[in-house]
PASEBA-1860 file (N, C-alpha, C; in nm, 3 decimals):
! residues 232
1> XXXXXXXX> -0.229/-3.274/-10.093/-0.250/-3.159/-10.000/-0.116/-3.098/-9.974 ~ -0.113/-2.967/-9.980/0.017/-2.899/-9.962/0.056/-2.896/-9.816 ~ 0.184/-2.863/-9.800/0.234/-2.855/-9.663/0.162/-2.751/-9.582 ~ 0.129/-2.636/-9.640/0.061/-2.526/-9.568/-0.078/-2.572/-9.527 ~ -0.140/-2.646/-9.616/-0.278/-2.690/-9.584/-0.278/-2.786/-9.468 ~ -0.181/-2.873/-9.458/-0.173/-2.966/-9.347/-0.155/-2.888/-9.214 ~ -0.068/-2.787/-9.214/-0.046/-2.707/-9.091/-0.170/-2.632/-9.049 ~ -0.243/-2.578/-9.149/-0.368/-2.501/-9.116/-0.467/-2.595/-9.052
9> XXXXXXXX> -0.473/-2.718/-9.100/-0.566/-2.815/-9.041/-0.533/-2.846/-8.895 ~ -0.402/-2.860/-8.869/-0.358/-2.888/-8.730/-0.393/-2.771/-8.639 ~ -0.371/-2.648/-8.690/-0.406/-2.531/-8.606/-0.553/-2.528/-8.578 ~ -0.634/-2.561/-8.672/-0.781/-2.558/-8.651/-0.821/-2.662/-8.549 ~ -0.757/-2.781/-8.558/-0.788/-2.884/-8.459/-0.752/-2.844/-8.317 ~ -0.633/-2.778/-8.303/-0.591/-2.731/-8.168/-0.684/-2.625/-8.116 ~ -0.730/-2.536/-8.208/-0.820/-2.432/-8.166/-0.951/-2.488/-8.118 ~ -1.000/-2.597/-8.193/-1.126/-2.660/-8.154/-1.111/-2.725/-8.018
17> XXXXXXXX> -0.994/-2.787/-7.993/-0.972/-2.849/-7.862/-0.974/-2.747/-7.749 ~ -0.928/-2.623/-7.776/-0.922/-2.519/-7.671/-1.055/-2.452/-7.645 ~ -1.153/-2.476/-7.735/-1.285/-2.412/-7.715/-1.348/-2.471/-7.592 ~ -1.401/-2.387/-7.502/-1.463/-2.427/-7.373/-1.610/-2.394/-7.378 ~ -1.690/-2.488/-7.335/-1.833/-2.469/-7.333/-1.867/-2.366/-7.224 ~ -1.983/-2.299/-7.230/-2.026/-2.199/-7.127/-2.033/-2.259/-6.988 ~ -2.076/-2.389/-6.980/-2.086/-2.453/-6.847/-1.946/-2.473/-6.786 ~ -1.856/-2.513/-6.873/-1.717/-2.531/-6.826/-1.655/-2.398/-6.781
25> XXXXXXXX> -1.685/-2.294/-6.855/-1.628/-2.161/-6.822/-1.682/-2.112/-6.688 ~ -1.813/-2.131/-6.666/-1.875/-2.085/-6.542/-1.819/-2.162/-6.425 ~ -1.802/-2.295/-6.442/-1.752/-2.378/-6.334/-1.606/-2.342/-6.300 ~ -1.531/-2.316/-6.408/-1.389/-2.275/-6.388/-1.383/-2.142/-6.316 ~ -1.465/-2.047/-6.358/-1.468/-1.916/-6.295/-1.506/-1.925/-6.149 ~ -1.604/-2.009/-6.113/-1.647/-2.025/-5.974/-1.536/-2.085/-5.886 ~ -1.467/-2.187/-5.945/-1.357/-2.251/-5.873/-1.244/-2.151/-5.845 ~ -1.211/-2.066/-5.940/-1.105/-1.967/-5.923/-1.143/-1.862/-5.817
33> XXXXXXXX> -1.267/-1.819/-5.824/-1.310/-1.718/-5.725/-1.311/-1.775/-5.585 ~ -1.347/-1.903/-5.576/-1.349/-1.967/-5.443/-1.205/-1.985/-5.390 ~ -1.115/-2.018/-5.479/-0.973/-2.035/-5.437/-0.915/-1.902/-5.397 ~ -0.938/-1.796/-5.474/-0.882/-1.665/-5.446/-0.940/-1.605/-5.320 ~ -1.065/-1.631/-5.295/-1.131/-1.570/-5.178/-1.144/-1.663/-5.061 ~ -1.060/-1.766/-5.059/-1.070/-1.864/-4.951/-1.048/-1.800/-4.813 ~ -0.960/-1.700/-4.809/-0.928/-1.637/-4.681/-1.015/-1.514/-4.653 ~ -1.097/-1.476/-4.741/-1.180/-1.356/-4.725/-1.316/-1.401/-4.668
41> XXXXXXXX> -1.356/-1.345/-4.553/-1.480/-1.380/-4.488/-1.593/-1.291/-4.531 ~ -1.712/-1.341/-4.536/-1.825/-1.255/-4.572/-1.841/-1.143/-4.474 ~ -1.913/-1.038/-4.512/-1.930/-0.916/-4.429/-1.997/-0.954/-4.297 ~ -2.090/-1.043/-4.297/-2.161/-1.078/-4.176/-2.068/-1.140/-4.072 ~ -1.978/-1.228/-4.120/-1.885/-1.289/-4.029/-1.786/-1.186/-3.974 ~ -1.743/-1.089/-4.056/-1.651/-0.985/-4.008/-1.721/-0.902/-3.901 ~ -1.845/-0.869/-3.917/-1.918/-0.791/-3.816/-1.928/-0.868/-3.684 ~ -1.956/-0.999/-3.697/-1.965/-1.077/-3.576/-1.830/-1.084/-3.504
49> XXXXXXXX> -1.726/-1.095/-3.583/-1.592/-1.101/-3.523/-1.558/-0.971/-3.451 ~ -1.593/-0.859/-3.514/-1.570/-0.727/-3.451/-1.649/-0.711/-3.322 ~ -1.777/-0.757/-3.326/-1.862/-0.748/-3.207/-1.802/-0.833/-3.096 ~ -1.754/-0.953/-3.131/-1.695/-1.040/-3.030/-1.568/-0.974/-2.969 ~ -1.492/-0.913/-3.057/-1.370/-0.847/-3.010/-1.405/-0.735/-2.914 ~ -1.507/-0.653/-2.947/-1.549/-0.544/-2.860/-1.602/-0.598/-2.726 ~ -1.672/-0.708/-2.735/-1.723/-0.769/-2.611/-1.610/-0.821/-2.524 ~ -1.512/-0.879/-2.586/-1.394/-0.927/-2.508/-1.322/-0.810/-2.444
57> XXXXXXXX> -1.302/-0.701/-2.518/-1.235/-0.584/-2.464/-1.314/-0.524/-2.347 ~ -1.446/-0.519/-2.365/-1.533/-0.464/-2.257/-1.522/-0.549/-2.133 ~ -1.525/-0.681/-2.153/-1.515/-0.772/-2.039/-1.380/-0.758/-1.970 ~ -1.273/-0.743/-2.050/-1.138/-0.728/-1.995/-1.128/-0.598/-1.916 ~ -1.190/-0.488/-1.969/-1.188/-0.360/-1.898/-1.261/-0.370/-1.766 ~ -1.376/-0.441/-1.767/-1.452/-0.461/-1.645/-1.370/-0.536/-1.540 ~ -1.300/-0.642/-1.583/-1.215/-0.719/-1.492/-1.104/-0.634/-1.433 ~ -1.040/-0.553/-1.520/-0.936/-0.466/-1.472/-0.984/-0.364/-1.371
65> XXXXXXXX> -1.107/-0.310/-1.398/-1.169/-0.214/-1.305/-1.194/-0.277/-1.168 ~ -1.246/-0.404/-1.174/-1.271/-0.473/-1.051/-1.147/-0.504/-0.973 ~ -1.042/-0.545/-1.045/-0.913/-0.570/-0.980/-0.856/-0.445/-0.919 ~ -0.869/-0.332/-0.991/-0.818/-0.205/-0.937/-0.896/-0.163/-0.814 ~ -1.029/-0.188/-0.814/-1.110/-0.152/-0.696/-1.073/-0.239/-0.579 ~ -1.050/-0.369/-0.604/-1.006/-0.455/-0.496/-0.872/-0.416/-0.439 ~ -0.782/-0.376/-0.530/-0.646/-0.330/-0.484/-0.659/-0.206/-0.401 ~ -0.750/-0.112/-0.443/-0.770/0.011/-0.369/-0.823/-0.018/-0.229
73> XXXXXXXX> -0.917/-0.114/-0.222/-0.971/-0.150/-0.092/-0.864/-0.213/-0.004 ~ -0.775/-0.295/-0.067/-0.670/-0.357/0.011/-0.571/-0.252/0.065 ~ -0.549/-0.145/-0.015/-0.453/-0.041/0.025/-0.514/0.063/0.118 ~ -0.646/0.056/0.141/-0.709/0.152/0.230/-0.645/0.144/0.367 ~ -0.596/0.259/0.417/-0.523/0.257/0.544/-0.609/0.202/0.660 ~ -0.551/0.115/0.735/-0.623/0.059/0.849/-0.615/0.153/0.970 ~ -0.707/0.131/1.061/-0.705/0.213/1.183/-0.586/0.166/1.266 ~ -0.497/0.259/1.294/-0.375/0.226/1.369/-0.400/0.232/1.517
81> XXXXXXXX> -0.345/0.136/1.588/-0.350/0.131/1.736/-0.208/0.132/1.788 ~ -0.156/0.251/1.816/-0.019/0.265/1.862/-0.018/0.300/2.011 ~ 0.087/0.256/2.079/0.096/0.280/2.222/0.241/0.302/2.262 ~ 0.260/0.375/2.366/0.390/0.398/2.428/0.406/0.312/2.552 ~ 0.529/0.298/2.597/0.553/0.223/2.717/0.504/0.299/2.838 ~ 0.488/0.230/2.948/0.440/0.291/3.070/0.541/0.397/3.119 ~ 0.486/0.512/3.163/0.571/0.624/3.210/0.666/0.674/3.103 ~ 0.622/0.667/2.979/0.705/0.713/2.867/0.721/0.866/2.871
89> XXXXXXXX> 0.837/0.917/2.837/0.856/1.064/2.834/0.790/1.128/2.711 ~ 0.748/1.046/2.613/0.682/1.097/2.494/0.534/1.126/2.523 ~ 0.474/1.209/2.439/0.334/1.242/2.457/0.254/1.199/2.333 ~ 0.127/1.236/2.332/0.036/1.199/2.222/0.084/1.256/2.088 ~ 0.154/1.366/2.092/0.202/1.426/1.968/0.292/1.334/1.890 ~ 0.375/1.258/1.959/0.462/1.161/1.891/0.380/1.052/1.825 ~ 0.278/1.003/1.895/0.191/0.898/1.840/0.118/0.948/1.714 ~ 0.067/1.071/1.720/-0.006/1.127/1.608/0.089/1.144/1.487
97> XXXXXXXX> 0.213/1.186/1.514/0.307/1.207/1.406/0.340/1.078/1.334 ~ 0.365/0.974/1.414/0.399/0.845/1.352/0.277/0.788/1.279 ~ 0.158/0.801/1.333/0.035/0.754/1.268/0.013/0.821/1.134 ~ 0.034/0.951/1.129/0.019/1.024/1.006/0.120/0.980/0.897 ~ 0.245/0.961/0.941/0.349/0.912/0.850/0.316/0.773/0.798 ~ 0.266/0.685/0.887/0.234/0.551/0.845/0.122/0.548/0.744 ~ 0.021/0.631/0.762/-0.093/0.634/0.668/-0.049/0.687/0.535 ~ 0.033/0.789/0.533/0.081/0.848/0.406/0.164/0.746/0.328
105> XXXXXXXX> 0.234/0.661/0.396/0.321/0.564/0.329/0.260/0.422/0.329 ~ 0.133/0.412/0.368/0.061/0.286/0.364/0.133/0.177/0.439 ~ 0.175/0.208/0.559/0.244/0.111/0.646/0.144/0.038/0.730 ~ 0.182/-0.081/0.768/0.094/-0.161/0.855/0.106/-0.110/0.997 ~ 0.012/-0.158/1.083/0.014/-0.120/1.223/0.143/-0.167/1.291 ~ 0.191/-0.287/1.250/0.313/-0.342/1.311/0.434/-0.254/1.274 ~ 0.442/-0.214/1.150/0.555/-0.128/1.107/0.549/0.008/1.180 ~ 0.429/0.063/1.191/0.414/0.193/1.257/0.454/0.182/1.407
113> XXXXXXXX> 0.416/0.075/1.472/0.451/0.055/1.611/0.600/0.042/1.628 ~ 0.669/-0.023/1.534/0.814/-0.035/1.541/0.881/0.102/1.529 ~ 0.826/0.187/1.440/0.881/0.321/1.426/0.865/0.400/1.556 ~ 0.748/0.392/1.614/0.720/0.465/1.740/0.809/0.415/1.852 ~ 0.824/0.284/1.861/0.913/0.227/1.965/1.057/0.268/1.946 ~ 1.099/0.276/1.820/1.238/0.320/1.791/1.258/0.466/1.834 ~ 1.161/0.550/1.803/1.170/0.692/1.845/1.174/0.702/1.997 ~ 1.090/0.626/2.061/1.086/0.630/2.208/1.222/0.586/2.268
121> XXXXXXXX> 1.275/0.477/2.214/1.405/0.430/2.261/1.513/0.535/2.241 ~ 1.508/0.603/2.128/1.608/0.709/2.100/1.600/0.821/2.201 ~ 1.476/0.860/2.235/1.458/0.968/2.333/1.506/0.922/2.471 ~ 1.470/0.800/2.508/1.513/0.746/2.637/1.667/0.740/2.644 ~ 1.729/0.698/2.535/1.877/0.697/2.532/1.934/0.834/2.549 ~ 1.871/0.930/2.487/1.916/1.070/2.494/1.902/1.122/2.639 ~ 1.789/1.091/2.703/1.768/1.134/2.839/1.870/1.069/2.935 ~ 1.889/0.937/2.913/1.983/0.866/2.999/2.125/0.918/2.979
129> XXXXXXXX> 2.160/0.948/2.854/2.292/1.007/2.827/2.307/1.141/2.892 ~ 2.200/1.220/2.893/2.204/1.349/2.961/2.222/1.336/3.110 ~ 2.157/1.235/3.169/2.173/1.211/3.312/2.317/1.172/3.346 ~ 2.376/1.089/3.263/2.517/1.048/3.284/2.606/1.168/3.280 ~ 2.588/1.251/3.181/2.671/1.375/3.169/2.648/1.467/3.285 ~ 2.521/1.481/3.327/2.490/1.571/3.440/2.558/1.522/3.567 ~ 2.547/1.392/3.593/2.609/1.339/3.714/2.762/1.348/3.712 ~ 2.818/1.334/3.594/2.963/1.350/3.581/3.002/1.494/3.614
137> XXXXXXXX> 2.925/1.589/3.560/2.955/1.729/3.587/2.931/1.763/3.733 ~ 2.823/1.705/3.790/2.795/1.735/3.934/2.904/1.677/4.023 ~ 2.961/1.567/3.985/3.070/1.510/4.064/3.192/1.602/4.061 ~ 3.214/1.667/3.949/3.324/1.763/3.940/3.296/1.883/4.027 ~ 3.170/1.929/4.026/3.131/2.043/4.110/3.152/2.011/4.259 ~ 3.112/1.889/4.295/3.121/1.852/4.437/3.266/1.846/4.482 ~ 3.353/1.796/4.399/3.497/1.796/4.433/3.549/1.937/4.452 ~ 3.499/2.029/4.369/3.542/2.169/4.380/3.499/2.230/4.513
145> XXXXXXXX> 3.373/2.198/4.557/3.324/2.247/4.685/3.406/2.190/4.800 ~ 3.432/2.058/4.795/3.506/1.995/4.903/3.649/2.046/4.914 ~ 3.702/2.093/4.804/3.838/2.146/4.809/3.841/2.296/4.836 ~ 3.724/2.358/4.852/3.717/2.503/4.884/3.776/2.527/5.023 ~ 3.863/2.627/5.042/3.927/2.648/5.172/3.830/2.690/5.283 ~ 3.716/2.748/5.245/3.619/2.792/5.345/3.506/2.691/5.361 ~ 3.446/2.649/5.250/3.334/2.559/5.257/3.371/2.410/5.265 ~ 3.489/2.375/5.215/3.525/2.236/5.210/3.612/2.190/5.330
153> XXXXXXXX> 3.680/2.081/5.305/3.765/2.030/5.411/3.682/1.983/5.533 ~ 3.729/2.021/5.650/3.659/1.988/5.774/3.525/2.062/5.789 ~ 3.508/2.168/5.713/3.386/2.247/5.722/3.275/2.201/5.626 ~ 3.305/2.101/5.545/3.214/2.063/5.436/3.078/2.016/5.492 ~ 3.078/1.933/5.593/2.952/1.883/5.646/2.868/1.996/5.704 ~ 2.930/2.087/5.773/2.855/2.202/5.827/2.805/2.293/5.717 ~ 2.888/2.308/5.616/2.846/2.391/5.500/2.725/2.328/5.430 ~ 2.721/2.199/5.423/2.607/2.135/5.363/2.477/2.157/5.445
161> XXXXXXXX> 2.489/2.147/5.574/2.375/2.169/5.660/2.320/2.310/5.646 ~ 2.410/2.408/5.637/2.369/2.544/5.617/2.303/2.565/5.481 ~ 2.357/2.498/5.378/2.297/2.515/5.244/2.158/2.456/5.236 ~ 2.133/2.349/5.312/2.002/2.284/5.308/1.901/2.348/5.402 ~ 1.950/2.435/5.491/1.863/2.496/5.592/1.746/2.570/5.531 ~ 1.766/2.660/5.434/1.651/2.731/5.379/1.551/2.641/5.308 ~ 1.600/2.524/5.257/1.513/2.433/5.191/1.420/2.361/5.287 ~ 1.455/2.358/5.413/1.373/2.295/5.517/1.293/2.395/5.597
169> XXXXXXXX> 1.300/2.521/5.554/1.222/2.626/5.622/1.094/2.653/5.546 ~ 0.977/2.644/5.611/0.849/2.667/5.543/0.834/2.808/5.488 ~ 0.919/2.902/5.536/0.910/3.037/5.482/0.966/3.042/5.337 ~ 1.045/2.942/5.301/1.102/2.940/5.166/1.038/2.829/5.080 ~ 1.017/2.716/5.147/0.955/2.603/5.072/0.834/2.556/5.151 ~ 0.718/2.569/5.089/0.596/2.521/5.156/0.601/2.371/5.179 ~ 0.531/2.328/5.284/0.533/2.186/5.320/0.481/2.099/5.205 ~ 0.378/2.148/5.136/0.323/2.071/5.025/0.412/2.065/4.903
177> XXXXXXXX> 0.511/2.155/4.899/0.604/2.158/4.785/0.736/2.088/4.818 ~ 0.754/2.051/4.942/0.881/1.996/4.987/0.923/1.869/4.911 ~ 0.834/1.777/4.895/0.866/1.651/4.830/0.907/1.675/4.684 ~ 0.830/1.757/4.614/0.861/1.788/4.477/0.994/1.861/4.464 ~ 1.019/1.953/4.559/1.145/2.027/4.558/1.264/1.934/4.578 ~ 1.252/1.842/4.673/1.363/1.747/4.699/1.393/1.660/4.577 ~ 1.283/1.621/4.508/1.300/1.539/4.387/1.371/1.622/4.279 ~ 1.333/1.745/4.267/1.397/1.835/4.167/1.546/1.851/4.196
185> XXXXXXXX> 1.578/1.873/4.323/1.719/1.890/4.360/1.798/1.763/4.339 ~ 1.737/1.647/4.366/1.807/1.522/4.347/1.829/1.491/4.200 ~ 1.729/1.524/4.117/1.736/1.496/3.973/1.837/1.587/3.905 ~ 1.838/1.712/3.944/1.924/1.811/3.875/2.061/1.828/3.943 ~ 2.069/1.791/4.072/2.189/1.808/4.153/2.237/1.954/4.143 ~ 2.143/2.046/4.136/2.178/2.187/4.117/2.251/2.246/4.240 ~ 2.220/2.187/4.357/2.286/2.242/4.479/2.434/2.208/4.482 ~ 2.475/2.109/4.403/2.618/2.077/4.396/2.695/2.175/4.312
193> XXXXXXXX> 2.625/2.261/4.238/2.694/2.367/4.167/2.755/2.465/4.265 ~ 2.884/2.495/4.257/2.949/2.583/4.359/2.879/2.715/4.377 ~ 2.830/2.777/4.268/2.764/2.907/4.282/2.633/2.897/4.362 ~ 2.553/2.794/4.329/2.428/2.773/4.399/2.456/2.729/4.544 ~ 2.556/2.644/4.564/2.590/2.601/4.699/2.628/2.718/4.788 ~ 2.709/2.807/4.739/2.750/2.925/4.816/2.630/3.012/4.848 ~ 2.540/3.030/4.752/2.419/3.112/4.776/2.333/3.052/4.886 ~ 2.303/2.924/4.879/2.220/2.859/4.982/2.291/2.854/5.116
201> XXXXXXXX> 2.424/2.839/5.113/2.499/2.836/5.240/2.497/2.973/5.306 ~ 2.506/3.078/5.229/2.498/3.214/5.284/2.361/3.242/5.343 ~ 2.257/3.200/5.278/2.123/3.219/5.330/2.103/3.141/5.458 ~ 2.155/3.021/5.465/2.145/2.940/5.586/2.219/3.003/5.701 ~ 2.338/3.059/5.676/2.413/3.124/5.784/2.340/3.250/5.831 ~ 2.277/3.323/5.738/2.203/3.445/5.778/2.080/3.407/5.862 ~ 2.023/3.297/5.835/1.907/3.251/5.913/1.949/3.211/6.052 ~ 2.072/3.167/6.071/2.121/3.120/6.203/2.168/3.235/6.289
209> XXXXXXXX> 2.194/3.349/6.229/2.248/3.466/6.306/2.132/3.551/6.356 ~ 2.095/3.533/6.485/1.984/3.608/6.542/2.033/3.713/6.643 ~ 2.160/3.748/6.642/2.217/3.842/6.740/2.186/3.986/6.697 ~ 2.183/4.076/6.799/2.160/4.216/6.776/2.276/4.295/6.841 ~ 2.307/4.405/6.777/2.412/4.492/6.832/2.345/4.606/6.913 ~ 2.383/4.623/7.039/2.326/4.725/7.129/2.430/4.834/7.156 ~ 2.387/4.956/7.177/2.475/5.066/7.211/2.398/5.197/7.216 ~ 2.470/5.306/7.208/2.405/5.435/7.217/2.336/5.467/7.085
217> XXXXXXXX> 2.377/5.404/6.981/2.315/5.428/6.852/2.190/5.338/6.836 ~ 2.108/5.371/6.743/1.990/5.283/6.722/2.034/5.139/6.697 ~ 1.947/5.050/6.748/1.979/4.908/6.733/1.973/4.868/6.589 ~ 2.077/4.800/6.551/2.081/4.747/6.411/2.081/4.597/6.418 ~ 2.038/4.536/6.315/2.033/4.394/6.309/2.066/4.349/6.166 ~ 2.099/4.222/6.158/2.125/4.166/6.027/1.990/4.143/5.958 ~ 1.984/4.157/5.826/1.858/4.136/5.755/1.814/3.989/5.765 ~ 1.682/3.975/5.761/1.626/3.838/5.765/1.646/3.770/5.631
225> XXXXXXXX> 1.615/3.641/5.627/1.631/3.565/5.502/1.534/3.619/5.396 ~ 1.410/3.656/5.439/1.315/3.713/5.344/1.368/3.840/5.285 ~ 1.432/3.924/5.368/1.484/4.049/5.319/1.599/4.026/5.223 ~ 1.681/3.921/5.255/1.788/3.893/5.162/1.738/3.849/5.022 ~ 1.628/3.773/5.024/1.574/3.722/4.898/1.487/3.824/4.825 ~ 1.398/3.891/4.906/1.298/3.976/4.841/1.316/4.126/4.867 ~ 1.412/4.161/4.953/1.430/4.302/4.986/1.340/4.346/5.099 ~ 1.363/4.465/5.150/1.278/4.514/5.263/1.142/4.564/5.214
END
């Protein structure tokens, strides 16, 4: 047998060994398909997974909506109960203003009350500061009156009595107004102002002068206090 014939025989034997039966080919094909598609899920499973995902998202959205509703209810402004101190100089307008601000900024009743109290204290401090300044100025006025050559000095006490005389006369101050008038004068100390003091002192002196001049001419008299204030 020639060399070529021997090689041809070997090639035929190898070819015969590589021949695969139909059953083996089908089994091999099935195994390959299974290996390649191991990660690929059937259509039915994909649909179920999508449905589950939608259900989870829907449930999550529902939970978020419920949480948001609960948060909204928690943030709902409470009815505020604010109050001022007794005999406070502030009025209801201050309370309403603070309450409106508190609701707009979702503040608690305690925080709103602190704001109102702070505003009230600020006003009280301002009023007290004004009283201190007024009394300081009134003390300066009083020193000026006491040093006046006509009204002050030894004449100061008499000048004071004259200045207070119209205030004690029912023709100028009604009896029912007297208490309120005295409080006003004490709070403002307006009579200690030199200009006002001179005015009241002059009225008091005019009220004390009841003399008439007699002679050949018609009788003349000094005008009354009413005439001085309101004219004839």
